[in-house]
N, C-alpha and C positions, 0 to 999 in steps of 0.2 A: 668713409663717412658712415656714422652711426646715428641711429635715431635716439633722441633724448626725450624722456618723459618728465614733465614738470608737474608737481602737485602743490597747490597753494590754496589758501583759505579766502573765500570771497563771500561776505555776509550781507550783500546788498541784492535787491531783486534784479532780475534780468527781464525787463519789460519789453514785450514785443507786440506790435499791432498787426494782426493778420489783415485788417481792412480799416481804412479811414474814409468815410464819405463826408464830404464838406459841401455845403450849399451856401452861396453868397447871393442874396436877393437884393437887387437894386430897385429903389423906389424914388423916382423923381418927384412925384406928387408929395410924398411925405418927407422928402429930404433925409432918407434913412437907408441904412444898409443893415439887413438882418442876416446874421451868420449863425449857422447851426452845424455842428460836427458830431458825427455818429462813430463811435470807436468800438472795435472788437479787440480786446486785449487778452494776452496770456502771459504768465510768468514762467520763464524758462530756467529759473533757478532750481536748486536741489529740492527734491520732493520731501514730504514729511515721512519720518520713519514709522510713526504711529498715527492713530486717528486724531483728528482735530478736536480739541476740547475748548469750548468757549469759556468755561470757568478758569482753566489754566491760563488761557490767553489774557483774560482780564487781570489775573493776579500778576502776571509778568509785565503787564503794561505800566505798572507803577514805577518800576526801576528801569524800564526801556532798554532791555538787553539787545545786542546785535541780532538781527533777523533778516532772512532773505524774503520775508513776506512784504508785499506791496501794500502800504497802509494809506498813502495819500498821494495826490497828484496836484501839481501847481500849473495853472494856465496864466502866463503873463500876457495880458491883452493890451491893445492899443489904448493909450490914455483917452479918457472920455467915453469909454464903453459903459453901457448901462443895461439894466433889465436882464442880468445873467440868470440862467436857470440850469438845473442839473437833474436829469431823470434817468431811470433805467427801465428794464423790462417790466418791473412791478409798478412803477409810478414815480412820483416825486421823491427825491432823496434830500432829507433835511440836514445831513452832515456835510454842509458846505459853508464856505465863508467867502464873501465877495467884498473886496476893499477897492474903492475908487476915489481918486482925487484928481487935481488938475495935472499932475505929472505922471501918474501911472494908474493902471487898473489890474488887479490880480484876483483870479478865481482859484480858491483852494478847495479841493473836494476830497472827501474820504469815501471810498467804496462802501457798499452796504456790509461787506465782510472782507477781512484781510485776504489778499491773494497770495497763497503759498505756491511753491513750485508745481507746475502742471495745471494750476487752476486757471479758469477763464472768466472774463467779465465783460459785458457789453453795456454801454450807456451812451447818452447824448448830452451835450451842453450847447447853449446858445446865448447870444447877446445881441444888442443893438448898438449902432454907432452912427454918428452924423455923416451924411453923404459928402459934405464939402471937404472932409479930410481926405477923401479918396478920389474924388471926381473933379475934373476941370474941363473947360471948353477947349475945343481944338482951334488953333489959329489958322488952319488951312481950309476949314469948312464951316459954314454957318450953322449947320445942323450936327456937326461932329463933336464927340465927347471922348475923353481919355480917362479910363478907369485904372487905378493902380491899387491892387490889394495883395496881401500875402497869399502865396500858393496854398499853404496850410499853416496853421498855428499849433494847435495841440499842446499837450503838457510838456514841460521842460524839467527833466530829471538830471540830477548830478551824474548818475551812472549811465545816462544815455538811453535812447529809445529808437528802435528800428521799425520801419513800416514795410510790410510785404506788398501792400497795394494801397495807393491813394487815388481816390476819384473826386475831383473838384468840379463843381458845377457853378458857373456864373450865370445867374438868372437875370437877364436884362429886362427893361420895360417892354411891354407889348408894342410892336411896331418898330423896334430897333432893327437896322439893316447894316449891311457891309461890315460884318463883324470880323476883326482880325486881332491877333494876340501875339505877344512875345513873352518868353520866360526863360530864366537860366536853369530851371529844374529840368533834368532829362526826363522826357515823357515818351510813351510808346504809342499813344493814339489820341485823337481828338475828334469831336463831331459837333455839329450844330443841329439842334432840334427845337421843339416847342414844348413849353411847360404851362399847363392850364391851371389857373387859380380862380378865385372868386370873381365872377362877372367878367371873365375874359371872353373874347370872341374867337380869335384864331389861336391865341396862346402867346406866352412870353418867349422871346428868343433866348435860347439857353446854349451856352458853350460848355461842353463836357470834356475834361482833360484827364487822362489816366496815366499814372506813373507807377513803377514797381521798384522794389528794393531801395527805399529812400531812408536816409538817416536824418535824425532831428537837427543836425547841423545845417540842413537846408531850409529850416523853418522860417528863416528871415529873408528868403528870396521871394521876390514879388512876381506877379503876373500882370502885364500891362495889356489892357483890352481897349481897342478903339472901335467905335461904332457910330452910326448916324441915327439920330432920333429926331425926325421932322417935328416941327411945331404943331402941325395938324394931328399927329399921332397922339399927342398928349391929351386930346379931348375925346379919344375913342372910348375910354371907360366911362367918363361922365355922361356922354351921349348914350352909351349902352344902358346905363342905370336909368337915365331919364326915359328912354324908350320902353324899358321894362316896366317902370312904374306907370307910364301912360297906358300901356297895354293892360295892366292889371285893373286900372280904374275903368277903362272902357269895357273890359270883360265883365266887371262887377255891375256896371250900369246896364248892360245887355241882359245879364242873368236876372237882375232885379226887375226888369220890365217884361219878362216872359210871363205868359198866362199859362199856368200849370194846373188850373182848376179842372175838375172832371165834370162833364155834362154841359148843356147849353145854358147860357144865361137867360133868366126870365125877362121878357119884354115888358117895359113899363108903358102904361096907357098915356 
C-alpha cells in the first residue's frame, strides 16, 4: 500500500464558522419571535500571494473571474419573516438585500470587504416572525405550549459551511416552567437559566443548548420545546409596569410637597 497525493484546483471559498450564537426570543404578548444570529467566520481557502489591492479588485469584478474570496452570503428564512437587519463590529451594513413574499423570504448580504483565504469576519443578522407559525397549545395541559423552531439557520452556500461551535438560546416568556426539549442535532450540553430584559422581575426562562462540529446539512433540523405558561404569569409584566408608574407618581407627589425652604416662616397677625 502506497500513499497517493492528489492535486486539484478549487476556486471557491472554504467558509468555516468558529462560533455561531443564536437567540430566539418568544413573546406571547406581541405574538412575535425575534431571532438574532451572531457569526464569527473565517475563510480557509488559499491565501493571497501579494497584498490586497482594492483598485485591482474593483477592476476584476467587472468580468467576475473565479476566486476563492467570499463575496456574499444567502440566508433562506422562513416565509413571512420581516424586519431583517445586518450589522457588524463597525455598525449597520447597507450592502444587503431582503426579499420577502408569501412563499419565501431571503436575506442576501455582502460583507464590508471580500474575505480571502485566512481572513476573518464577524457580524450579526436578525429578523422577526409571527409566533403562530411556531407555537401551538398542548392538548395534555391547559397551560402547556409546544414550540418548534430550527436549531440554527445561518447562510446556505453551494460549497457548504462548517460550524465549530453552535450555541442556541431559546428565551421563553417570564414565568415559563417545566421546560423540556427534543432535537435531532447532536449536542454536548444544555442548561436552563434566566435572562433579564426591560421591566422583568425574576427574568425570562432561557434554554441554552451547545453543539460542536456541525455541518450546514443539519440547518433544517428543528428543536421542539415544551413548557407551561400559566395564565396569571402573563400579567406579571403589565402589573410590574403599573406598579412602577404608580411608585413614580407617588414619589413625585411626596417630593413636590416637601418644604425645603431655609429659616422659619413669618407668623401672620
